[in-house]
Biopython code that builds the backbone (N, CA, C, O; Angstrom):
import numpy as np
from Bio.PDB.StructureBuilder import StructureBuilder

atoms = [
    (1, "MET", "N", (-20.787, -12.947, -7.269)),
    (1, "MET", "CA", (-20.799, -11.656, -6.608)),
    (1, "MET", "C", (-19.875, -11.725, -5.405)),
    (1, "MET", "O", (-19.786, -12.750, -4.730)),
    (2, "SER", "N", (-19.205, -10.649, -5.154)),
    (2, "SER", "CA", (-18.293, -10.543, -4.023)),
    (2, "SER", "C", (-19.056, -10.613, -2.709)),
    (2, "SER", "O", (-20.208, -10.189, -2.622)),
    (3, "GLN", "N", (-18.412, -11.141, -1.710)),
    (3, "GLN", "CA", (-19.019, -11.194, -0.382)),
    (3, "GLN", "C", (-19.091, -9.804, 0.242)),
    (3, "GLN", "O", (-19.934, -9.545, 1.101)),
    (4, "HIS", "N", (-18.206, -8.915, -0.192)),
    (4, "HIS", "CA", (-18.146, -7.571, 0.372)),
    (4, "HIS", "C", (-19.154, -6.653, -0.307)),
    (4, "HIS", "O", (-19.148, -6.493, -1.528)),
    (5, "THR", "N", (-20.009, -6.063, 0.497)),
    (5, "THR", "CA", (-20.953, -5.087, -0.022)),
    (5, "THR", "C", (-20.467, -3.702, 0.396)),
    (5, "THR", "O", (-20.347, -3.440, 1.593)),
    (6, "PRO", "N", (-20.185, -2.812, -0.549)),
    (6, "PRO", "CA", (-19.732, -1.465, -0.202)),
    (6, "PRO", "C", (-20.820, -0.690, 0.545)),
    (6, "PRO", "O", (-22.007, -1.000, 0.447)),
    (7, "ASN", "N", (-20.393, 0.300, 1.273)),
    (7, "ASN", "CA", (-21.284, 1.244, 1.958)),
    (7, "ASN", "C", (-22.060, 0.645, 3.123)),
    (7, "ASN", "O", (-23.125, 1.157, 3.467)),
    (8, "GLU", "N", (-21.571, -0.406, 3.731)),
    (8, "GLU", "CA", (-22.214, -0.948, 4.924)),
    (8, "GLU", "C", (-21.997, 0.026, 6.074)),
    (8, "GLU", "O", (-20.966, 0.697, 6.132)),
    (9, "LEU", "N", (-22.948, 0.109, 6.979)),
    (9, "LEU", "CA", (-22.850, 1.045, 8.099)),
    (9, "LEU", "C", (-21.604, 0.800, 8.940)),
    (9, "LEU", "O", (-20.970, 1.751, 9.396)),
    (10, "THR", "N", (-21.248, -0.459, 9.151)),
    (10, "THR", "CA", (-20.069, -0.757, 9.960)),
    (10, "THR", "C", (-18.784, -0.273, 9.293)),
    (10, "THR", "O", (-17.803, 0.002, 9.983)),
    (11, "ALA", "N", (-18.771, -0.165, 7.976)),
    (11, "ALA", "CA", (-17.603, 0.372, 7.269)),
    (11, "ALA", "C", (-17.626, 1.898, 7.280)),
    (11, "ALA", "O", (-16.584, 2.533, 7.442)),
    (12, "ILE", "N", (-18.792, 2.483, 7.112)),
    (12, "ILE", "CA", (-18.916, 3.945, 7.105)),
    (12, "ILE", "C", (-18.592, 4.519, 8.481)),
    (12, "ILE", "O", (-17.890, 5.523, 8.598)),
    (13, "PHE", "N", (-19.110, 3.871, 9.514)),
    (13, "PHE", "CA", (-18.922, 4.344, 10.887)),
    (13, "PHE", "C", (-17.989, 3.396, 11.642)),
    (13, "PHE", "O", (-18.303, 2.952, 12.746)),
    (14, "ARG", "N", (-16.863, 3.097, 11.046)),
    (14, "ARG", "CA", (-15.907, 2.131, 11.582)),
    (14, "ARG", "C", (-15.539, 2.412, 13.048)),
    (14, "ARG", "O", (-15.425, 1.481, 13.845)),
    (15, "ARG", "N", (-15.355, 3.673, 13.399)),
    (15, "ARG", "CA", (-14.943, 4.037, 14.767)),
    (15, "ARG", "C", (-16.089, 3.957, 15.772)),
    (15, "ARG", "O", (-15.861, 4.051, 16.978)),
    (16, "ASP", "N", (-17.301, 3.788, 15.293)),
    (16, "ASP", "CA", (-18.472, 3.783, 16.171)),
    (16, "ASP", "C", (-19.098, 2.401, 16.320)),
    (16, "ASP", "O", (-20.299, 2.294, 16.568)),
    (17, "HIS", "N", (-18.315, 1.359, 16.173)),
    (17, "HIS", "CA", (-18.857, 0.000, 16.219)),
    (17, "HIS", "C", (-19.635, -0.258, 17.505)),
    (17, "HIS", "O", (-20.742, -0.795, 17.462)),
    (18, "ASP", "N", (-19.063, 0.122, 18.650)),
    (18, "ASP", "CA", (-19.748, -0.105, 19.935)),
    (18, "ASP", "C", (-21.047, 0.686, 20.016)),
    (18, "ASP", "O", (-22.054, 0.185, 20.516)),
    (19, "LEU", "N", (-21.022, 1.912, 19.530)),
    (19, "LEU", "CA", (-22.223, 2.744, 19.545)),
    (19, "LEU", "C", (-23.293, 2.159, 18.624)),
    (19, "LEU", "O", (-24.470, 2.141, 18.983)),
    (20, "LEU", "N", (-22.903, 1.687, 17.453)),
    (20, "LEU", "CA", (-23.860, 1.051, 16.542)),
    (20, "LEU", "C", (-24.509, -0.162, 17.203)),
    (20, "LEU", "O", (-25.719, -0.365, 17.100)),
    (21, "THR", "N", (-23.708, -0.951, 17.871)),
    (21, "THR", "CA", (-24.213, -2.142, 18.557)),
    (21, "THR", "C", (-25.192, -1.751, 19.661)),
    (21, "THR", "O", (-26.247, -2.367, 19.808)),
    (22, "ARG", "N", (-24.841, -0.733, 20.428)),
    (22, "ARG", "CA", (-25.718, -0.285, 21.519)),
    (22, "ARG", "C", (-27.033, 0.264, 20.974)),
    (22, "ARG", "O", (-28.104, -0.059, 21.490)),
    (23, "LEU", "N", (-26.957, 1.088, 19.941)),
    (23, "LEU", "CA", (-28.180, 1.646, 19.348)),
    (23, "LEU", "C", (-29.063, 0.544, 18.774)),
    (23, "LEU", "O", (-30.285, 0.592, 18.908)),
    (24, "LYS", "N", (-28.453, -0.437, 18.141)),
    (24, "LYS", "CA", (-29.226, -1.551, 17.563)),
    (24, "LYS", "C", (-29.975, -2.293, 18.665)),
    (24, "LYS", "O", (-31.083, -2.783, 18.446)),
    (25, "ARG", "N", (-29.379, -2.376, 19.830)),
    (25, "ARG", "CA", (-29.976, -3.089, 20.953)),
    (25, "ARG", "C", (-31.025, -2.237, 21.682)),
    (25, "ARG", "O", (-32.016, -2.771, 22.179)),
    (26, "GLU", "N", (-30.811, -0.915, 21.748)),
    (26, "GLU", "CA", (-31.627, -0.062, 22.620)),
    (26, "GLU", "C", (-32.593, 0.884, 21.902)),
    (26, "GLU", "O", (-33.520, 1.391, 22.533)),
    (27, "ASP", "N", (-32.408, 1.133, 20.624)),
    (27, "ASP", "CA", (-33.203, 2.157, 19.934)),
    (27, "ASP", "C", (-33.954, 1.530, 18.759)),
    (27, "ASP", "O", (-33.365, 1.246, 17.715)),
    (28, "ALA", "N", (-35.247, 1.319, 18.938)),
    (28, "ALA", "CA", (-36.058, 0.657, 17.915)),
    (28, "ALA", "C", (-36.101, 1.471, 16.614)),
    (28, "ALA", "O", (-36.101, 0.896, 15.526)),
    (29, "HIS", "N", (-36.137, 2.795, 16.723)),
    (29, "HIS", "CA", (-36.168, 3.637, 15.518)),
    (29, "HIS", "C", (-34.861, 3.468, 14.734)),
    (29, "HIS", "O", (-34.881, 3.286, 13.516)),
    (30, "TYR", "N", (-33.740, 3.527, 15.430)),
    (30, "TYR", "CA", (-32.452, 3.323, 14.765)),
    (30, "TYR", "C", (-32.411, 1.933, 14.117)),
    (30, "TYR", "O", (-31.963, 1.790, 12.979)),
    (31, "THR", "N", (-32.870, 0.931, 14.829)),
    (31, "THR", "CA", (-32.854, -0.437, 14.311)),
    (31, "THR", "C", (-33.645, -0.542, 13.017)),
    (31, "THR", "O", (-33.194, -1.170, 12.059)),
    (32, "ARG", "N", (-34.827, 0.071, 12.985)),
    (32, "ARG", "CA", (-35.642, 0.056, 11.771)),
    (32, "ARG", "C", (-34.920, 0.747, 10.620)),
    (32, "ARG", "O", (-34.902, 0.237, 9.499)),
    (33, "LEU", "N", (-34.322, 1.915, 10.896)),
    (33, "LEU", "CA", (-33.592, 2.644, 9.857)),
    (33, "LEU", "C", (-32.390, 1.843, 9.360)),
    (33, "LEU", "O", (-32.143, 1.767, 8.156)),
    (34, "ALA", "N", (-31.651, 1.252, 10.282)),
    (34, "ALA", "CA", (-30.464, 0.474, 9.912)),
    (34, "ALA", "C", (-30.854, -0.735, 9.069)),
    (34, "ALA", "O", (-30.184, -1.048, 8.085)),
    (35, "ASP", "N", (-31.920, -1.406, 9.443)),
    (35, "ASP", "CA", (-32.389, -2.560, 8.667)),
    (35, "ASP", "C", (-32.825, -2.139, 7.266)),
    (35, "ASP", "O", (-32.514, -2.809, 6.281)),
    (36, "GLU", "N", (-33.547, -1.021, 7.189)),
    (36, "GLU", "CA", (-33.994, -0.524, 5.887)),
    (36, "GLU", "C", (-32.792, -0.102, 5.040)),
    (36, "GLU", "O", (-32.734, -0.391, 3.844)),
    (37, "TYR", "N", (-31.830, 0.585, 5.672)),
    (37, "TYR", "CA", (-30.616, 0.993, 4.961)),
    (37, "TYR", "C", (-29.915, -0.242, 4.394)),
    (37, "TYR", "O", (-29.510, -0.260, 3.232)),
    (38, "HIS", "N", (-29.779, -1.264, 5.223)),
    (38, "HIS", "CA", (-29.099, -2.494, 4.816)),
    (38, "HIS", "C", (-29.784, -3.112, 3.588)),
    (38, "HIS", "O", (-29.108, -3.516, 2.642)),
    (39, "GLU", "N", (-31.099, -3.185, 3.600)),
    (39, "GLU", "CA", (-31.832, -3.762, 2.468)),
    (39, "GLU", "C", (-31.664, -2.937, 1.197)),
    (39, "GLU", "O", (-31.418, -3.487, 0.123)),
    (40, "VAL", "N", (-31.797, -1.619, 1.321)),
    (40, "VAL", "CA", (-31.656, -0.740, 0.155)),
    (40, "VAL", "C", (-30.222, -0.805, -0.369)),
    (40, "VAL", "O", (-30.005, -0.886, -1.578)),
    (41, "ASN", "N", (-29.248, -0.768, 0.534)),
    (41, "ASN", "CA", (-27.850, -0.821, 0.121)),
    (41, "ASN", "C", (-27.534, -2.120, -0.612)),
    (41, "ASN", "O", (-26.841, -2.105, -1.630)),
    (42, "ARG", "N", (-28.036, -3.236, -0.105)),
    (42, "ARG", "CA", (-27.809, -4.517, -0.776)),
    (42, "ARG", "C", (-28.445, -4.527, -2.165)),
    (42, "ARG", "O", (-27.867, -5.061, -3.111)),
    (43, "GLU", "N", (-29.626, -3.941, -2.286)),
    (43, "GLU", "CA", (-30.287, -3.899, -3.598)),
    (43, "GLU", "C", (-29.477, -3.062, -4.583)),
    (43, "GLU", "O", (-29.300, -3.455, -5.736)),
    (44, "VAL", "N", (-28.986, -1.908, -4.129)),
    (44, "VAL", "CA", (-28.144, -1.069, -4.994)),
    (44, "VAL", "C", (-26.902, -1.859, -5.414)),
    (44, "VAL", "O", (-26.501, -1.824, -6.577)),
    (45, "HIS", "N", (-26.309, -2.557, -4.478)),
    (45, "HIS", "CA", (-25.108, -3.331, -4.791)),
    (45, "HIS", "C", (-25.395, -4.417, -5.831)),
    (45, "HIS", "O", (-24.603, -4.618, -6.752)),
    (46, "ARG", "N", (-26.524, -5.116, -5.686)),
    (46, "ARG", "CA", (-26.877, -6.154, -6.665)),
    (46, "ARG", "C", (-27.073, -5.555, -8.047)),
    (46, "ARG", "O", (-26.675, -6.152, -9.047)),
    (47, "ILE", "N", (-27.685, -4.376, -8.110)),
    (47, "ILE", "CA", (-27.892, -3.706, -9.396)),
    (47, "ILE", "C", (-26.547, -3.296, -9.992)),
    (47, "ILE", "O", (-26.295, -3.518, -11.177)),
    (48, "GLU", "N", (-25.690, -2.701, -9.175)),
    (48, "GLU", "CA", (-24.392, -2.256, -9.674)),
    (48, "GLU", "C", (-23.502, -3.433, -10.070)),
    (48, "GLU", "O", (-22.675, -3.311, -10.973)),
    (49, "ALA", "N", (-23.670, -4.565, -9.401)),
    (49, "ALA", "CA", (-22.900, -5.766, -9.730)),
    (49, "ALA", "C", (-23.519, -6.516, -10.912)),
    (49, "ALA", "O", (-23.003, -7.542, -11.356)),
    (50, "GLU", "N", (-24.625, -5.986, -11.405)),
    (50, "GLU", "CA", (-25.339, -6.543, -12.554)),
    (50, "GLU", "C", (-25.867, -7.955, -12.307)),
    (50, "GLU", "O", (-25.958, -8.765, -13.230)),
    (51, "THR", "N", (-26.214, -8.239, -11.053)),
    (51, "THR", "CA", (-26.876, -9.513, -10.750)),
    (51, "THR", "C", (-28.377, -9.322, -10.642)),
    (51, "THR", "O", (-29.133, -10.286, -10.525)),
    (52, "GLU", "N", (-28.799, -8.065, -10.683)),
    (52, "GLU", "CA", (-30.221, -7.723, -10.657)),
    (52, "GLU", "C", (-30.432, -6.562, -11.622)),
    (52, "GLU", "O", (-29.675, -5.592, -11.619)),
    (53, "ALA", "N", (-31.456, -6.673, -12.436)),
    (53, "ALA", "CA", (-31.737, -5.628, -13.418)),
    (53, "ALA", "C", (-32.633, -4.550, -12.807)),
    (53, "ALA", "O", (-33.506, -4.832, -11.986)),
    (54, "ALA", "N", (-32.394, -3.325, -13.229)),
    (54, "ALA", "CA", (-33.243, -2.209, -12.801)),
    (54, "ALA", "C", (-33.046, -1.053, -13.767)),
    (54, "ALA", "O", (-31.981, -0.899, -14.365)),
    (55, "SER", "N", (-34.073, -0.255, -13.908)),
    (55, "SER", "CA", (-33.963, 0.934, -14.754)),
    (55, "SER", "C", (-33.070, 1.965, -14.062)),
    (55, "SER", "O", (-32.833, 1.898, -12.856)),
    (56, "ASP", "N", (-32.588, 2.903, -14.844)),
    (56, "ASP", "CA", (-31.783, 3.984, -14.273)),
    (56, "ASP", "C", (-32.586, 4.757, -13.240)),
    (56, "ASP", "O", (-32.053, 5.168, -12.209)),
    (57, "GLU", "N", (-33.879, 4.953, -13.521)),
    (57, "GLU", "CA", (-34.731, 5.687, -12.594)),
    (57, "GLU", "C", (-34.846, 4.951, -11.250)),
    (57, "GLU", "O", (-34.769, 5.566, -10.186)),
    (58, "ARG", "N", (-35.027, 3.648, -11.316)),
    (58, "ARG", "CA", (-35.120, 2.834, -10.097)),
    (58, "ARG", "C", (-33.811, 2.883, -9.314)),
    (58, "ARG", "O", (-33.813, 3.022, -8.091)),
    (59, "THR", "N", (-32.710, 2.767, -10.023)),
    (59, "THR", "CA", (-31.397, 2.810, -9.373)),
    (59, "THR", "C", (-31.193, 4.154, -8.678)),
    (59, "THR", "O", (-30.755, 4.205, -7.528)),
    (60, "GLU", "N", (-31.506, 5.223, -9.369)),
    (60, "GLU", "CA", (-31.329, 6.558, -8.773)),
    (60, "GLU", "C", (-32.264, 6.765, -7.584)),
    (60, "GLU", "O", (-31.868, 7.374, -6.590)),
    (61, "ALA", "N", (-33.487, 6.273, -7.669)),
    (61, "ALA", "CA", (-34.427, 6.387, -6.552)),
    (61, "ALA", "C", (-33.901, 5.632, -5.333)),
    (61, "ALA", "O", (-33.995, 6.120, -4.206)),
    (62, "LEU", "N", (-33.350, 4.444, -5.561)),
    (62, "LEU", "CA", (-32.780, 3.672, -4.452)),
    (62, "LEU", "C", (-31.579, 4.389, -3.836)),
    (62, "LEU", "O", (-31.419, 4.393, -2.616)),
    (63, "LYS", "N", (-30.751, 4.985, -4.658)),
    (63, "LYS", "CA", (-29.587, 5.713, -4.146)),
    (63, "LYS", "C", (-30.025, 6.928, -3.334)),
    (63, "LYS", "O", (-29.418, 7.242, -2.310)),
    (64, "ARG", "N", (-31.072, 7.608, -3.783)),
    (64, "ARG", "CA", (-31.596, 8.754, -3.016)),
    (64, "ARG", "C", (-32.160, 8.281, -1.681)),
    (64, "ARG", "O", (-31.957, 8.921, -0.649)),
    (65, "GLN", "N", (-32.871, 7.154, -1.709)),
    (65, "GLN", "CA", (-33.431, 6.592, -0.473)),
    (65, "GLN", "C", (-32.308, 6.199, 0.482)),
    (65, "GLN", "O", (-32.388, 6.468, 1.681)),
    (66, "ARG", "N", (-31.265, 5.565, -0.044)),
    (66, "ARG", "CA", (-30.121, 5.166, 0.790)),
    (66, "ARG", "C", (-29.470, 6.392, 1.423)),
    (66, "ARG", "O", (-29.118, 6.365, 2.602)),
    (67, "LEU", "N", (-29.308, 7.460, 0.656)),
    (67, "LEU", "CA", (-28.695, 8.682, 1.173)),
    (67, "LEU", "C", (-29.559, 9.321, 2.259)),
    (67, "LEU", "O", (-29.036, 9.783, 3.273)),
    (68, "ALA", "N", (-30.868, 9.351, 2.057)),
    (68, "ALA", "CA", (-31.773, 9.916, 3.063)),
    (68, "ALA", "C", (-31.708, 9.101, 4.359)),
    (68, "ALA", "O", (-31.695, 9.670, 5.451)),
    (69, "LEU", "N", (-31.669, 7.788, 4.240)),
    (69, "LEU", "CA", (-31.546, 6.932, 5.422)),
    (69, "LEU", "C", (-30.216, 7.176, 6.117)),
    (69, "LEU", "O", (-30.159, 7.250, 7.345)),
    (70, "LEU", "N", (-29.143, 7.302, 5.337)),
    (70, "LEU", "CA", (-27.831, 7.547, 5.914)),
    (70, "LEU", "C", (-27.798, 8.887, 6.638)),
    (70, "LEU", "O", (-27.191, 8.995, 7.703)),
    (71, "ASP", "N", (-28.438, 9.902, 6.081)),
    (71, "ASP", "CA", (-28.511, 11.206, 6.750)),
    (71, "ASP", "C", (-29.205, 11.083, 8.100)),
    (71, "ASP", "O", (-28.742, 11.646, 9.091)),
    (72, "GLU", "N", (-30.298, 10.359, 8.142)),
    (72, "GLU", "CA", (-31.043, 10.194, 9.390)),
    (72, "GLU", "C", (-30.240, 9.379, 10.402)),
    (72, "GLU", "O", (-30.230, 9.701, 11.590)),
    (73, "ILE", "N", (-29.579, 8.341, 9.943)),
    (73, "ILE", "CA", (-28.746, 7.524, 10.823)),
    (73, "ILE", "C", (-27.584, 8.346, 11.362)),
    (73, "ILE", "O", (-27.250, 8.244, 12.543)),
    (74, "THR", "N", (-26.966, 9.160, 10.513)),
    (74, "THR", "CA", (-25.869, 10.027, 10.938)),
    (74, "THR", "C", (-26.319, 10.989, 12.024)),
    (74, "THR", "O", (-25.586, 11.227, 12.984)),
    (75, "ALA", "N", (-27.517, 11.544, 11.883)),
    (75, "ALA", "CA", (-28.057, 12.459, 12.898)),
    (75, "ALA", "C", (-28.243, 11.737, 14.226)),
    (75, "ALA", "O", (-27.940, 12.293, 15.281)),
    (76, "ILE", "N", (-28.733, 10.513, 14.182)),
    (76, "ILE", "CA", (-28.926, 9.726, 15.416)),
    (76, "ILE", "C", (-27.574, 9.449, 16.066)),
    (76, "ILE", "O", (-27.434, 9.588, 17.281)),
    (77, "LEU", "N", (-26.581, 9.060, 15.273)),
    (77, "LEU", "CA", (-25.247, 8.795, 15.816)),
    (77, "LEU", "C", (-24.619, 10.048, 16.401)),
    (77, "LEU", "O", (-23.997, 9.995, 17.462)),
    (78, "THR", "N", (-24.775, 11.165, 15.722)),
    (78, "THR", "CA", (-24.229, 12.426, 16.210)),
    (78, "THR", "C", (-24.842, 12.801, 17.556)),
    (78, "THR", "O", (-24.134, 13.220, 18.472)),
    (79, "ALA", "N", (-26.139, 12.650, 17.669)),
    (79, "ALA", "CA", (-26.822, 12.938, 18.942)),
    (79, "ALA", "C", (-26.379, 11.968, 20.028)),
    (79, "ALA", "O", (-26.185, 12.369, 21.175)),
    (80, "ALA", "N", (-26.219, 10.699, 19.677)),
    (80, "ALA", "CA", (-25.798, 9.701, 20.671)),
    (80, "ALA", "C", (-24.378, 9.963, 21.137)),
    (80, "ALA", "O", (-24.078, 9.780, 22.317)),
    (81, "ARG", "N", (-23.502, 10.384, 20.244)),
    (81, "ARG", "CA", (-22.118, 10.729, 20.624)),
    (81, "ARG", "C", (-22.119, 11.912, 21.577)),
    (81, "ARG", "O", (-21.378, 11.926, 22.560)),
    (82, "ALA", "N", (-22.961, 12.916, 21.285)),
    (82, "ALA", "CA", (-23.009, 14.132, 22.104)),
    (82, "ALA", "C", (-23.530, 13.851, 23.509)),
    (82, "ALA", "O", (-23.134, 14.516, 24.466)),
    (83, "SER", "N", (-24.415, 12.868, 23.631)),
    (83, "SER", "CA", (-24.989, 12.573, 24.943)),
    (83, "SER", "C", (-24.165, 11.543, 25.717)),
    (83, "SER", "O", (-24.455, 11.256, 26.879)),
    (84, "ALA", "N", (-23.154, 10.998, 25.079)),
    (84, "ALA", "CA", (-22.320, 9.968, 25.746)),
    (84, "ALA", "C", (-21.311, 10.573, 26.692)),
    (84, "ALA", "O", (-20.543, 9.847, 27.322)),
]
sb = StructureBuilder()
sb.init_structure("model")
sb.init_model(0)
sb.init_chain("A")
sb.init_seg("    ")
for serial, (resi, resn, name, xyz) in enumerate(atoms, 1):
    if name == "N":
        sb.init_residue(resn, " ", resi, " ")
    sb.init_atom(name, np.array(xyz, "f"), 0.0, 1.0, " ", f" {name:<3s}", serial, name[0])
structure = sb.get_structure()
């Protein structure tokens, strides 16, 4: 399996690296969401790379969960940018 996992937060929000670091350090809710996103994203990647088996339903549920987490993280980043 490749070392690169697509859809990592640092790749999605490339211009917000400092903000991501600050939120991870200062915002427990963001940290929990980011950690959960990371775990779900890695699981989706393992399934897509065919190193882990999963039903289509499970894969789609994980993708929906990843998208919901990303939406919430995006809202937190947007609010943090506005207050900066």
